[in-house]
C-alpha positions as CSV (number, residue, x, y, z in Angstrom):
1,M,0.0,0.0,0.0
2,I,1.1,3.6,-0.6
3,K,2.3,5.2,2.6
4,P,1.6,9.0,2.7
5,D,4.2,11.1,4.3
6,K,2.0,14.2,4.7
7,L,-1.6,15.4,4.4
8,N,-2.3,15.7,0.7
9,F,-4.9,18.0,-0.8
10,L,-6.9,16.6,-3.7
11,T,-9.6,17.8,-6.0
12,A,-12.8,15.7,-6.4
13,G,-12.4,14.9,-10.1
14,M,-10.5,16.9,-12.6
15,P,-10.2,20.7,-12.0
16,L,-13.0,22.7,-13.6
17,S,-10.4,24.6,-15.7
18,T,-9.3,21.4,-17.3
19,G,-11.9,21.8,-20.0
20,K,-11.4,19.2,-22.8
21,G,-7.7,18.8,-21.9
22,G,-8.3,15.5,-20.1
23,Y,-6.0,14.1,-17.4
24,P,-2.7,15.4,-18.9
25,R,-4.1,19.0,-18.6
26,A,-5.7,18.2,-15.2
27,F,-2.3,17.2,-13.7
28,E,-0.7,20.3,-15.2
29,I,-3.2,22.5,-13.4
30,L,-2.7,20.6,-10.1
31,K,1.1,21.1,-10.4
32,E,0.7,24.8,-11.2
33,M,-1.6,25.2,-8.1
34,K,0.7,23.1,-5.9
35,L,-2.1,20.6,-5.2
36,D,-1.3,17.0,-4.5
37,G,-3.6,14.9,-6.7
38,L,-7.2,14.1,-7.4
39,E,-10.0,11.7,-6.7
40,V,-11.2,9.8,-9.7
41,E,-15.0,9.9,-9.7
42,F,-16.8,6.8,-11.0
43,V,-20.3,8.3,-11.2
44,H,-22.4,5.9,-13.2
45,G,-20.0,2.9,-13.4
46,V,-16.4,2.0,-13.4
47,R,-15.5,2.9,-17.0
48,M,-11.9,3.6,-17.7
49,S,-9.8,2.2,-20.5
50,D,-6.5,0.3,-19.9
51,E,-4.7,3.1,-21.6
52,T,-6.1,5.7,-19.2
53,R,-5.3,3.6,-16.2
54,A,-1.7,3.3,-17.5
55,L,-1.5,7.0,-18.1
56,L,-2.7,7.9,-14.6
57,K,-0.2,5.5,-13.1
58,Q,2.7,6.9,-15.1
59,I,1.9,10.5,-14.4
60,S,1.2,10.0,-10.7
61,S,4.3,8.0,-10.1
62,E,6.6,10.3,-12.1
63,Q,5.2,13.5,-10.5
64,G,4.4,12.3,-7.1
65,F,0.6,12.8,-7.2
66,I,-1.7,10.9,-4.8
67,L,-4.8,9.4,-6.4
68,T,-8.0,8.1,-4.8
69,S,-11.3,7.0,-6.3
70,H,-15.0,7.2,-5.5
71,G,-17.3,4.3,-6.3
72,P,-20.4,4.8,-8.4
73,F,-23.6,6.3,-6.9
74,Y,-25.6,3.1,-7.5
75,I,-24.3,1.2,-4.5
76,N,-26.6,-0.2,-1.8
77,L,-25.3,-3.2,0.1
78,N,-28.6,-3.3,2.0
79,S,-31.0,-3.4,-1.0
80,K,-34.0,-5.6,-0.6
81,E,-33.2,-7.0,-4.1
82,E,-30.4,-9.5,-4.0
83,E,-29.3,-8.7,-7.6
84,K,-28.8,-5.1,-6.6
85,V,-26.7,-6.1,-3.6
86,E,-24.6,-8.4,-5.8
87,A,-24.2,-5.5,-8.4
88,S,-23.1,-3.2,-5.6
89,V,-20.5,-5.6,-4.3
90,Q,-19.2,-5.9,-7.9
91,R,-19.1,-2.1,-8.4
92,I,-17.0,-1.7,-5.2
93,I,-14.6,-4.5,-6.4
94,E,-14.3,-2.8,-9.8
95,T,-13.5,0.5,-8.2
96,V,-10.7,-1.0,-6.1
97,Q,-9.4,-2.9,-9.2
98,A,-9.3,0.3,-11.2
99,A,-7.5,2.2,-8.4
100,H,-5.0,-0.7,-8.1
101,D,-4.4,-0.4,-11.9
102,F,-3.7,3.3,-11.8
103,G,-1.7,3.3,-8.7
104,G,-4.4,4.6,-6.3
105,Y,-4.0,5.0,-2.6
106,S,-7.6,4.5,-1.4
107,I,-11.2,4.1,-2.6
108,T,-14.4,5.2,-1.0
109,Y,-18.2,4.7,-1.5
110,H,-21.6,5.3,0.1
111,A,-22.2,1.8,1.4
112,A,-25.9,1.4,2.1
113,F,-29.4,2.8,2.8
114,N,-31.2,1.7,5.9
115,M,-34.4,0.9,4.0
116,G,-36.4,1.1,7.2
117,A,-34.4,-1.7,9.0
118,D,-32.9,-1.4,12.5
119,K,-29.2,-0.3,12.8
120,E,-27.9,-3.8,13.8
121,T,-29.6,-5.5,10.9
122,V,-28.1,-3.1,8.4
123,Y,-24.7,-3.3,10.1
124,N,-24.6,-7.1,9.8
125,Q,-25.7,-6.9,6.2
126,V,-23.0,-4.4,5.3
127,K,-20.4,-6.5,7.2
128,T,-21.5,-9.7,5.3
129,Q,-21.1,-8.0,1.9
130,T,-17.8,-6.4,3.0
131,Q,-16.5,-9.8,3.8
132,K,-17.2,-10.9,0.2
133,I,-15.4,-7.8,-1.2
134,I,-12.3,-8.3,1.0
135,A,-12.1,-12.0,0.2
136,E,-12.1,-11.2,-3.5
137,L,-9.4,-8.6,-3.1
138,E,-7.3,-11.0,-1.1
139,R,-7.6,-13.6,-3.9
140,E,-6.5,-11.0,-6.4
141,K,-3.7,-9.7,-4.1
142,I,-5.0,-6.2,-4.4
143,D,-3.9,-4.0,-1.5
144,V,-5.7,-0.7,-1.8
145,W,-7.6,0.8,1.2
146,V,-11.3,0.1,1.1
147,R,-13.4,2.8,2.9
148,P,-17.1,3.2,3.4
149,E,-17.8,7.0,3.7
150,T,-19.7,8.8,6.4
151,T,-23.0,9.8,5.0
152,G,-25.0,13.0,5.2
153,K,-28.5,11.7,6.1
154,A,-29.9,9.5,8.8
155,T,-31.7,7.4,6.1
156,Q,-28.2,6.3,4.9
157,W,-26.0,3.8,6.7
158,G,-22.7,5.3,7.9
159,D,-22.4,7.5,10.9
160,Y,-18.7,7.7,11.9
161,E,-19.2,5.3,14.8
162,E,-20.7,2.6,12.5
163,I,-17.8,3.0,10.1
164,I,-15.2,2.8,12.9
165,R,-16.9,-0.4,14.0
166,L,-16.7,-2.0,10.6
167,S,-13.1,-0.9,10.2
168,K,-12.2,-2.9,13.3
169,E,-13.4,-6.1,11.6
170,F,-11.2,-5.9,8.5
171,E,-7.5,-5.2,8.1
172,Q,-8.0,-3.5,4.7
173,V,-10.9,-1.3,5.7
174,L,-10.6,2.2,7.3
175,P,-13.0,5.1,7.4
176,C,-13.4,7.8,4.9
177,V,-14.6,10.7,7.1
178,D,-16.6,13.3,5.2
179,F,-16.6,16.0,7.8
180,S,-19.3,18.0,5.9
181,H,-21.6,14.9,6.0
182,V,-21.0,14.4,9.7
183,H,-21.8,18.1,10.3
184,A,-25.0,17.9,8.1
185,R,-26.2,14.6,9.5
186,T,-26.1,15.9,13.0
187,G,-28.1,19.1,12.1
188,G,-25.1,21.4,12.5
189,A,-23.0,19.7,15.3
190,Y,-19.4,18.6,14.8
191,N,-18.2,22.0,13.6
192,T,-15.7,23.1,16.3
193,Y,-12.1,22.3,17.0
194,D,-13.0,20.2,20.0
195,E,-15.6,18.2,18.1
196,F,-13.3,17.6,15.2
197,C,-10.6,16.4,17.7
198,L,-13.3,14.1,19.3
199,I,-13.7,12.3,16.0
200,L,-9.9,12.0,15.4
201,D,-9.3,10.9,18.9
202,R,-12.0,8.2,18.7
203,I,-10.5,6.9,15.4
204,S,-7.0,6.9,16.9
205,K,-8.1,5.0,20.0
206,E,-10.3,2.5,18.3
207,L,-8.2,1.9,15.2
208,G,-4.7,2.9,16.2
209,Q,-2.1,5.2,14.8
210,R,-2.3,3.5,11.4
211,A,-5.7,5.1,10.8
212,I,-4.3,8.6,11.5
213,D,-1.2,7.9,9.3
214,N,-3.4,6.5,6.4
215,F,-6.4,8.9,6.4
216,H,-8.9,9.7,3.7
217,A,-11.4,12.6,4.3
218,H,-13.8,14.7,2.3
219,L,-14.7,18.3,2.8
220,A,-16.9,21.0,1.2
221,G,-19.2,23.7,2.1
222,I,-22.6,22.1,2.9
223,D,-26.3,23.0,2.9
224,Y,-28.5,21.0,5.2
225,T,-31.8,20.7,7.1
226,A,-32.9,18.8,10.1
227,K,-33.0,15.8,7.9
228,G,-29.4,16.2,6.9
229,E,-27.4,17.0,3.7
230,K,-29.0,18.9,0.9
231,R,-26.1,19.9,-1.4
232,H,-22.5,20.9,-1.5
233,L,-21.6,24.6,-1.3
234,I,-18.5,26.7,-1.8
235,L,-16.7,26.8,1.6
236,E,-17.1,30.6,2.1
237,E,-20.9,30.4,1.3
238,S,-21.5,27.8,4.1
239,D,-21.1,27.6,7.9
240,M,-18.5,24.8,7.6
241,N,-15.7,25.6,10.0
242,Y,-12.8,24.4,7.8
243,K,-10.2,26.4,9.6
244,D,-10.7,24.6,12.9
245,L,-10.9,21.3,11.1
246,L,-7.5,21.9,9.5
247,K,-6.1,22.9,12.9
248,A,-7.3,19.6,14.3
249,L,-5.9,17.6,11.5
250,K,-2.5,19.4,12.0
251,S,-2.7,18.8,15.8
252,F,-3.1,15.1,15.3
253,G,-0.4,14.9,12.6
254,V,-2.9,13.4,10.1
255,K,-1.3,11.9,6.9
256,G,-3.2,10.8,3.8
257,A,-5.7,12.5,1.5
258,L,-8.2,15.4,2.1
259,V,-10.5,15.6,-1.0
260,C,-12.3,18.8,-1.6
261,E,-15.8,18.4,-3.1
262,S,-16.9,22.0,-3.2
263,P,-18.6,23.1,-6.5
264,N,-15.6,25.4,-7.3
265,I,-13.3,22.3,-6.9
266,E,-9.8,23.6,-7.4
267,T,-10.4,27.0,-5.8
268,D,-11.5,25.7,-2.5
269,T,-8.9,22.9,-2.6
270,K,-6.2,25.6,-2.9
271,I,-7.8,27.6,-0.1
272,L,-7.6,24.5,2.2
273,R,-4.0,23.7,1.2
274,D,-2.7,27.2,1.7
275,Y,-4.4,27.7,5.0
276,Y,-3.2,24.4,6.3
277,H,0.4,25.2,5.3
278,S,0.1,28.6,7.0
279,L,-0.5,27.0,10.4
C-alpha cells in the first residue's frame, strides 16, 4: 500500500479549468496550483480504459501525485433486491481494481441505505457484503484501502461510529470521514475544533495510529436541514468551520488525503491547502 508522508490536498475529479484537456491538462493544473492529486469519480459505473489507467499510473508515479477513487452512486449493500446487492459488491470491487491499476492509494463509496431496517440488521448486512469484497481482493492480491464513507443523512447507513466499528473487523478497511456529511447529518454539530478532535481521537483510540497515518477525508461547504445534507456549497458560502478542522488535522499529525468536493473544486482545494500550510 502507498504510505503517505503528509496530508495531501486533492480535487474531487479533474479541476474545472481542465476543459477538454483530459488528465494530462488536469495534472498540469494541479502542479501549477501546488495541489497533490485528485479523486477519480466513477459516477455511473467503473468505466476507464486500460490506456487511461496506465497514463494515470505513469503521471502520478513520475510526478508524485496521490490518487484516490470514489465508487459509483448506484451502491446499496442493503438493498431488498439480491441482484442489486450483488451488483453493488461488484461495483466496489471494480472501483478497487481500477485504483489498483492506476496506482491509487484508497477508494471510498456510500455503502448502504437503511431501508427502514434497524441499525444492527443493516450493520450485519454491510459486514457480510464487505467480507465478500475483501475476500475477492485478497484472492486477487489487491492492497488498496477500502473505505465506506460517512453519509449525510440518517436514512443512509454510515455515521462515523458505524464505520469505525466496521473498520475494526477488516485489516484492509478504514473510514473515509466526510466532515461535511458528519456536520449535516447531526443538524449542525461537529463544527468546532474540540468536536473535530473528538472524531480524530476516537479513530486513533479505536483503530490505532495507522488510521491517522493513512487517512482519507472529504470536505466541502454544505447546505443541510434537520433531515441532513441537501447539497455541497462553496466553503465561504457555508457555515463549515474548515479552519478549525485543518487545525485539528494538524494537531493530530494526520497523513493521507483530504479531498475537496466544493462546487468550485480547485479554488477551495487551494484555499484549504494554503491555510493548512500557513498554520
